[in-house]
C-alpha positions in Angstrom: 139.6 105.9 185.2 138.7 105.3 188.9 139.2 101.5 188.4 142.7 102.0 187.0 143.6 104.3 189.9 142.4 101.9 192.4 144.2 99.0 190.7 147.5 101.0 190.7 147.1 101.9 194.4 146.3 98.3 195.3 149.3 97.0 193.3 151.6 99.5 195.1 150.2 98.4 198.5 150.7 94.8 197.7 154.2 95.2 196.3 155.6 97.5 199.0 156.3 94.7 201.6 158.2 92.7 199.0 160.4 95.7 198.0 161.0 96.5 201.7 162.0 92.9 202.5 164.4 92.8 199.5 166.1 96.1 200.7 166.4 94.6 204.2 168.0 91.5 202.9 170.6 93.5 200.9 171.6 95.5 204.0 172.1 92.5 206.2 175.5 90.7 206.1 175.6 87.5 204.1 175.8 84.3 206.1 178.8 83.2 204.0 180.8 85.8 206.0 179.9 83.9 209.2 181.4 80.7 207.8 184.9 79.5 208.5 187.1 77.0 206.6 188.8 74.4 208.8 190.4 71.0 208.2 188.7 68.1 210.0 189.4 64.4 210.5 186.5 62.3 209.3 187.5 59.5 211.7 187.6 61.3 215.1 186.5 64.9 214.4 189.9 66.5 215.1 189.9 70.0 213.7 192.8 72.2 212.6 193.2 75.5 210.9 195.7 74.1 208.4 195.8 71.1 206.1 197.8 68.1 207.2 197.4 64.8 209.0 195.4 64.1 212.2 197.8 63.8 215.1 195.4 61.4 216.8 194.9 58.8 214.0 197.2 59.9 211.1 194.4 60.3 208.5 194.4 63.2 206.1 192.4 66.2 207.3 189.5 67.2 205.0 188.6 70.9 204.3 185.2 71.8 205.6 183.2 75.0 205.9 181.5 75.4 209.2 179.6 78.2 211.0 182.3 80.4 212.7 181.1 79.6 216.2 181.1 75.8 215.6 184.5 76.0 213.9 186.0 77.9 216.9 184.5 75.5 219.4 185.9 72.5 217.4 189.3 74.1 217.2 189.4 74.7 220.9 188.2 71.1 221.7 190.9 69.7 219.3 193.6 71.8 220.9 192.6 70.4 224.4 192.5 66.8 223.0 196.0 67.2 221.5 197.5 68.3 224.8 
């Protein structure tokens, strides 16, 4: 009986960190929410919020999903390049 009790306690102690880590992962926001869809030129990297043609080279913009901070920086850079 003592061996079974010790085995149960040991199992609980070993599984506790895994259960805690799973709970923490569920409570954190998913990375997908930090992604942003943009339209980007494969030729020169011009980035826009909407589909269309690149104003710099005329190629069709391709839809891409980038981390939000990278997407915002690319949009700002493209805005400056267009002006």
